[in-house]
Residue, then its C-alpha position, 0 to 999 in steps of 0.5 A: k499499499i502506498n500512502l501519498l498522503p502528507a502526515g496529519i491529512s486523514e481526509v481528501r476532498t475534490v475541488e472542482i472549477v467548472g469547466l477549467d479543473l478538478q483537483a484532489d485537495g486536502g487543504t483548508h477552503v472557505n465556502n465563498t471568497s467573501e469570508v476572507g476580504r478583499m483579494k488582489v491578483v499580484d501575478y500570473k504565470s503559465k504553468g505549461a500548455i494547460n496549467k496556470r498560477i495565479y498569485i493573489e494578496l488578501s487585505e482586510 
């Protein structure tokens, strides 16, 4: 048996951005972006033909 989960993670959920991506995820997420306040996109990088990485900053 191979366990690829980091120590301390006992549950994995999937997060889907409809029409874009479906990923397994063990991180913390909010139900709605209004829970974290204002967001500002500070950078955007292409990580291959399909993958993109968006960097954001949060403020109160």
